[in-house]
C-alpha positions in Angstrom: 10.0 6.7 -25.4 7.2 5.0 -23.6 4.1 3.2 -25.1 0.8 2.2 -23.5 -2.8 1.6 -24.5 -5.5 4.2 -23.8 -8.3 1.6 -23.8 -7.3 0.0 -27.1 -5.6 3.1 -28.7 -1.8 2.9 -28.8 -0.2 6.0 -27.2 3.5 6.8 -27.7 5.1 9.6 -25.7 8.7 10.7 -25.9 8.9 14.4 -25.2 6.7 14.7 -22.1 7.5 16.0 -18.7 7.9 13.0 -16.4 6.3 15.0 -13.6 3.0 14.9 -15.4 0.5 12.8 -13.5 -2.0 10.6 -15.3 -4.8 12.9 -14.0 -3.3 16.0 -15.6 -2.4 14.0 -18.8 -6.0 13.0 -19.3 -7.5 16.4 -18.5 -5.0 18.8 -19.9 -3.2 16.9 -22.7 -6.1 14.7 -24.0 -9.1 16.8 -23.1 -10.7 13.9 -21.1 -12.3 15.6 -18.1 -14.3 12.6 -16.9 -11.6 11.8 -14.3 -11.9 14.4 -11.5 -9.4 16.0 -9.1 -10.8 16.1 -5.6 -7.7 16.2 -3.3 -4.6 15.5 -5.4 -3.3 13.4 -2.5 -4.9 10.0 -3.0 -7.6 10.4 -0.3 -10.9 10.9 -2.1 -10.9 8.5 -5.1 -12.5 11.0 -7.5 -9.6 10.5 -9.9 -9.7 6.7 -9.8 -8.8 5.0 -13.1 -8.2 1.3 -13.9 -4.9 -0.1 -15.2 -4.8 -3.4 -17.1 -1.6 -5.5 -17.0 -0.8 -8.9 -18.5 -1.3 -11.9 -16.3 -0.4 -14.8 -18.5 -2.9 -14.8 -21.3 -5.4 -12.7 -19.4 -5.5 -9.1 -18.2 -5.5 -8.2 -14.5 -7.4 -5.0 -13.8 -6.5 -2.7 -10.8 -7.7 0.6 -9.6 -5.2 3.4 -9.1 -5.3 7.1 -8.0 -4.4 8.9 -11.2 -3.4 12.0 -9.2 -0.5 10.0 -7.7 0.5 8.1 -10.8 3.1 9.5 -13.2 2.6 8.8 -16.9 5.9 7.0 -17.1 4.5 4.2 -15.0 2.0 3.4 -17.7 4.7 2.0 -20.0 3.5 -1.4 -21.4 0.1 -1.2 -19.7 -3.5 -0.4 -20.5 -5.2 2.7 -19.1 -9.0 2.6 -18.8 -11.0 5.8 -17.9 -14.7 6.5 -17.3 -15.0 7.7 -20.9 -14.0 4.2 -22.2 -16.9 2.3 -20.5 -19.8 3.4 -22.7 -19.9 1.4 -25.9 -21.9 1.7 -29.0 -24.2 4.2 -27.4 -25.0 2.0 -24.3 -23.8 2.6 -20.8 -21.7 -0.1 -19.2 -23.5 -2.3 -16.8 -21.8 -0.6 -13.8 -22.9 2.8 -15.0 -26.4 1.6 -15.6 -26.4 0.1 -12.1 -25.5 3.6 -10.7 -28.4 5.1 -12.7 -30.9 2.4 -11.7 -30.0 2.5 -8.0 -29.7 6.3 -7.8 -26.1 6.1 -6.8 -25.1 9.6 -8.1 -26.0 12.7 -6.2 -23.9 15.8 -7.0 -22.0 13.6 -9.4 -18.5 14.8 -8.8 -17.3 11.6 -7.2 -19.3 9.4 -9.5 -16.6 8.7 -12.1 -14.3 7.4 -9.4 -16.9 5.2 -7.9 -17.8 3.9 -11.4 -14.2 2.9 -12.0 -13.9 1.2 -8.6 -17.1 -0.7 -9.4 -15.8 -1.6 -12.8 -12.7 -3.2 -11.3 -14.7 -4.9 -8.6 -17.0 -6.4 -11.2 -14.0 -7.6 -13.2 -12.4 -9.2 -10.2 -15.4 -10.8 -8.6 -17.6 -13.8 -9.3 -20.6 -12.4 -7.4 -21.6 -9.9 -4.8 -19.7 -9.9 -1.5 -20.4 -7.0 0.8 -17.0 -7.2 2.5 -15.2 -7.2 -0.8 -17.4 -4.3 -2.0 -16.7 -2.2 1.1 -13.0 -2.8 0.6 -13.2 -1.8 -3.1 -15.1 1.4 -2.3 -13.2 2.4 0.9 -10.9 4.7 -1.1 -13.8 6.6 -2.7 -15.4 9.4 -0.7 -19.0 10.6 -1.4 -19.5 14.0 0.3 -23.2 13.7 -0.3 -23.3 10.6 1.9 -24.9 8.4 -0.8 -23.2 5.1 0.1 -26.2 2.9 0.5 -27.4 3.3 -3.1 -23.8 2.9 -4.3 -23.6 -0.4 -2.5 -26.9 -1.3 -4.1 -25.4 -0.5 -7.4 -22.4 -2.7 -6.6 -24.7 -5.6 -5.8 -26.6 -5.2 -9.1 -23.4 -4.9 -11.1 -21.9 -8.0 -9.6 -25.0 -10.1 -9.5 -26.1 -9.2 -13.1 -22.6 -9.3 -14.6 -22.7 -9.3 -18.3 -20.0 -9.7 -21.0 -18.7 -6.3 -22.1 -16.5 -4.9 -24.8 -13.4 -5.5 -22.7 -14.2 -9.2 -22.7 -14.9 -9.2 -26.4 -11.6 -7.5 -27.2 -9.5 -9.2 -24.6 -7.5 -11.4 -27.0 -6.8 -8.5 -29.2 -5.8 -6.3 -26.2 -3.5 -9.1 -24.9 -1.8 -9.2 -28.2 -1.3 -5.4 -28.2 0.1 -5.5 -24.7 2.5 -8.3 -25.7 3.7 -6.2 -28.6 4.5 -3.2 -26.5 5.9 -5.1 -23.5 9.2 -3.4 -22.3 12.3 -5.2 -23.7 15.0 -2.7 -22.8 15.6 0.3 -20.6 13.2 3.1 -21.7 13.3 6.8 -21.0 10.8 9.6 -20.9 12.5 12.9 -21.5 11.3 16.5 -21.7 14.8 18.0 -22.1 15.5 19.2 -18.6 13.6 16.4 -16.8 13.7 12.6 -17.4 12.5 9.3 -16.1 14.5 6.1 -16.7 12.8 2.7 -16.7 15.2 -0.2 -16.2 14.2 -3.9 -16.5 16.8 -5.6 -14.2 18.3 -5.0 -10.8 21.8 -4.7 -12.4 20.5 -2.0 -14.8 18.9 -0.2 -11.8 22.2 -0.3 -9.9 24.2 1.1 -12.8 21.7 3.9 -13.5 21.5 4.8 -9.9 25.3 4.9 -9.6 25.4 7.2 -12.6 22.5 9.4 -11.3 22.8 9.3 -7.5 20.6 12.4 -7.3 17.7 10.6 -8.9 14.5 9.8 -7.0 13.4 6.2 -7.1 9.8 5.8 -8.2 7.9 2.6 -7.3 4.2 3.2 -6.5 4.7 6.9 -6.2 2.0 7.3 -3.6 4.4 9.3 -1.4 6.8 10.7 -4.0 4.0 12.2 -6.2 2.9 14.4 -3.3 6.1 16.4 -3.8 4.7 17.4 -7.2 0.9 17.6 -6.4 1.0 19.1 -2.9 4.4 20.9 -2.6 4.7 21.9 -6.3 8.3 20.8 -6.6 9.9 19.4 -9.8 11.7 16.1 -9.9 14.5 16.5 -12.4 15.5 12.8 -12.5 13.4 9.7 -11.6 14.1 6.0 -12.0 11.0 3.8 -12.2 11.5 0.4 -10.7 8.1 -1.1 -11.5 9.3 -3.2 -14.5 12.0 -5.1 -12.5 10.3 -8.5 -12.1 12.8 -9.8 -9.5 11.9 -6.9 -7.2 8.2 -7.7 -7.5 8.3 -11.3 -6.3 7.2 -12.9 -3.1 9.2 -16.1 -2.3 8.3 -18.2 0.7 11.1 -20.4 1.9 11.4 -22.8 4.9 12.7 -20.0 7.1 11.5 -16.7 5.6 9.2 -14.7 3.3 11.3 -12.7 0.9 9.5 -9.8 -0.6 10.9 -7.7 -3.4 11.0 -4.0 -2.6 8.8 -3.1 -5.6 6.1 -5.5 -4.7 2.7 -3.8 -4.4 1.1 -4.0 -0.9 -1.9 -5.9 -2.4 0.5 -8.5 -3.7 2.2 -8.9 -0.3 -1.1 -9.7 1.4 -1.6 -13.4 0.7 1.8 -14.5 2.1 1.9 -12.2 5.1 -1.8 -12.8 6.1 -1.3 -16.5 5.9 1.7 -16.4 8.2 0.6 -13.6 10.4 -3.2 -12.9 10.4 -2.8 -9.6 12.2 -0.4 -8.4 9.5 -3.2 -9.2 7.0 -5.8 -7.3 9.1 -3.5 -4.2 9.2 -2.9 -4.4 5.5 -6.7 -4.3 5.0 -6.7 -0.9 6.8 -3.6 0.4 5.0 -4.9 3.5 3.2 -7.2 2.3 0.4 -7.3 -0.4 -2.2 -6.1 2.1 -4.8 -3.1 2.9 -2.7 -2.4 -0.7 -1.9 -2.5 -1.6 -5.6 0.2 1.0 -6.2 2.2 1.5 -3.1 5.0 -0.9 -2.3 6.4 -2.4 0.9 9.9 -1.1 0.0 8.5 2.4 -0.5 6.7 2.2 2.9 10.1 1.5 4.5 12.2 3.7 2.3 10.3 7.0 2.9 11.2 6.6 6.6 7.9 8.0 7.9 7.5 7.7 11.7 3.8 6.7 11.1 4.3 4.2 8.4 2.1 1.2 9.1 4.4 -1.7 8.0 7.7 -0.9 9.8 6.6 -1.4 13.4 5.2 -4.8 12.5 8.3 -5.8 10.5 10.6 -4.6 13.3 8.7 -6.7 15.9 9.0 -9.7 13.6 12.8 -9.2 13.3 12.7 -8.5 9.6 15.8 -7.6 7.6 16.3 -5.6 4.4 18.8 -6.3 1.7 20.5 -3.1 0.4 22.3 -3.0 -2.9 24.8 -0.6 -4.3 26.4 -1.4 -7.6 27.3 -5.1 -7.5 27.5 -5.2 -3.7 24.7 -6.1 -1.2 24.5 -5.9 2.5 21.8 -7.2 4.9 20.6 -4.9 7.7 18.2 -5.4 10.5 15.2 -3.2 9.8 15.4 -1.6 13.2 18.9 -0.4 12.4 17.8 1.2 9.1 16.0 4.1 10.8 18.4 6.6 12.4 16.4 9.9 12.9 13.4 11.6 11.4 13.6 10.9 7.7 17.2 9.9 8.2 18.3 6.3 7.3 21.4 4.1 7.1 21.1 4.0 3.3 24.2 5.2 1.5 24.3 7.3 -1.7 23.1 5.3 -4.7 22.1 2.4 -2.5 18.6 1.0 -2.6 16.4 -1.5 -0.9 16.3 -4.7 -3.0 14.1 -6.9 -0.8 12.7 -7.4 2.6 13.2 -10.7 4.5 10.5 -11.6 7.1 11.1 -14.6 9.4 8.5 -17.4 9.3 6.3 -17.8 12.4 7.3 -20.2 15.1 4.9 -22.5 16.9 5.4 -20.9 20.3 5.2 -17.3 19.0 2.4 -14.8 19.9 2.1 -11.9 17.4 -0.5 -9.2 17.5 -0.7 -5.8 15.7 -3.0 -2.8 16.4 -3.6 0.4 14.5 -5.4 3.4 16.1 -6.6 6.1 13.7 -9.5 8.5 13.5 -11.1 6.5 10.7 -11.2 2.8 10.3 -10.3 2.9 6.6 -8.1 5.1 4.5 -6.4 6.9 7.4 -2.9 7.3 8.9 -2.0 5.9 12.3 -2.0 8.0 15.4 -0.4 4.9 17.1 0.6 1.6 15.5 1.8 -1.2 17.9 3.2 -4.6 17.2 3.9 -7.3 19.9 5.9 -10.4 19.3 6.4 -12.6 22.4 7.5 -16.2 23.1 5.9 -17.4 26.3 6.8 -20.8 27.8 5.5 -22.3 31.0 4.0 -18.9 32.0 7.3 -17.1 31.6 8.1 -14.5 28.9 11.3 -15.9 27.2 11.5 -13.4 24.3 9.9 -10.1 23.5 10.1 -7.8 20.5 7.7 -4.8 20.8 7.7 -1.9 18.3 5.6 1.2 17.8 5.0 3.8 15.1 3.7 7.3 15.9 5.5 7.4 19.3 8.9 8.8 18.2 10.7 10.3 15.3 11.2 6.8 13.9 9.5 3.4 14.1 11.2 2.1 17.2 11.4 -0.8 19.6 10.3 -0.4 23.2 13.5 -1.6 24.9 12.6 -0.8 28.5 9.2 -2.4 28.1 10.8 -5.5 26.6 13.3 -5.7 29.5 10.4 -5.5 32.0 8.8 -8.5 30.4 11.6 -10.9 29.5 12.2 -13.4 32.3 9.1 -12.4 34.2 5.9 -14.3 34.7 2.9 -13.6 32.4 0.9 -11.8 35.0 -1.2 -8.6 35.3 1.3 -6.9 37.7 4.1 -7.6 35.2 2.1 -6.0 32.4 1.6 -2.9 34.6 5.3 -2.6 35.2 5.9 -3.0 31.4 3.3 -0.2 30.8 5.1 2.1 33.2 8.4 1.3 31.3 6.8 2.5 28.1 7.1 6.0 29.5 10.9 5.5 29.6 10.9 4.3 26.0 8.9 7.1 24.4 8.3 10.8 24.7 5.7 11.3 22.0 4.8 14.6 20.4 1.4 16.2 20.1 0.0 17.0 16.7 -3.3 17.2 14.9 -3.7 13.4 15.1 -3.3 13.0 18.8 -1.8 14.5 21.9 1.3 13.1 23.6 -0.8 12.1 26.6 -3.2 10.2 24.4 -0.4 8.5 22.5 1.3 7.2 25.6 -1.9 6.0 27.3 -3.0 4.3 24.0 0.3 2.5 23.8 0.0 1.3 27.3 -3.6 0.2 26.8 -2.6 -1.7 23.6 -0.2 -3.7 25.7 -3.0 -4.4 28.2 -5.2 -5.4 25.3 -2.6 -7.8 24.0 -2.4 -9.4 27.4 -6.1 -9.8 27.7 -6.4 -11.3 24.2 -3.8 -13.9 24.9 -5.4 -14.8 28.2 -9.0 -14.8 26.8 -9.5 -18.6 27.3 -8.6 -18.3 31.0 -10.7 -15.1 31.4 -13.7 -16.9 29.9 -13.1 -19.9 32.2 -13.1 -17.6 35.2 -16.3 -15.8 34.1 -18.1 -19.2 33.5 -17.1 -20.4 36.9 -18.5 -17.3 38.6 -21.8 -17.6 36.6 
């Protein structure tokens, strides 16, 4: 049995297919058609809803793609849809702003935009264009009406008014506390089920007993098997209630990130230590996906074009794998064996990721090349991590995504750099060595020739960025 709030209405579900997404639950089970299906893959944002979770004595609101969210993940939370915003016959201030600013054209995408604006208003203290663009980057308007929508965001944030959610917050907090998970729950439809453990030990036991189960964290990748490939998942284990796997702990030597930590919750620690990692996370899919997808999931699905693995490999990150009561620590670069093949054993799962802290003499840069700036998958993702002392490269860790069947280090390129001087001719030799490291494929994102040339040019870009002060000095001298 699972329980959650639909706005402030308590919903209890026991005999429900765990493969049902929140989108289909709203439209087909509850008759709430305000939430739209545009793509069923998390790309368009038409299905955006807001989920509220306890954060102490307050409620934290986050946008999610309901097409990629299974109903089981709502256990103990509050679900808010576009139908919930109008109160006592009056539009919510974000809805009114869309009307006043003419932000709706054909109207199909409008409910998703409204929900993104609602969460933006709740989480902001005023209008910030950068924050607004980030909040709306996961919502596509095919009528190209972005300017009036941004105007609506400015009005909604600058003229923010108390609403019914503020008025009933204390009551909602009490309701959420009353339904907070206290033991392993289960959603069961007879032939399909989803288990919801609360501790790592419970997860290990359940996974050992059900090794065929699919682990569900954010579900942004797993849900595609249902929505795009029309497969059924007989057994799932949801890990989103395991608090120890949602923590970020910064120690003297490392940043330890629980595998079920949402990407948006990883941002602060990683961006502070490695600004380029933070910049890449800003371009990781959309805010809806980052609110839901996890760092462990981005590693676990073993995609050759996952954004985080190349950066983590270049930084020398490790993962802690658990099976039953036993754990082992593995260098992330050794986890990936072949396309979608990893070193994970049956009933073994990623418990946490350990990222070394930055050193004073370390130069780290990361670059993502994609067709769109936001909400797109990499054609090539590169990460460079070098230690340069007295003009000589002492250490080099270079990794790429999109260049092979797995995220992979560029061993020949590294060998061409280590021990050599930090000079343009050395960089050119290292660029040539990249052709020994990778034989990329051509696909609809990029040709093999484009990928190799791009990888080489990113190394040149890295060199120029690190030498920017010297280049500027030379230019000034010539002028």
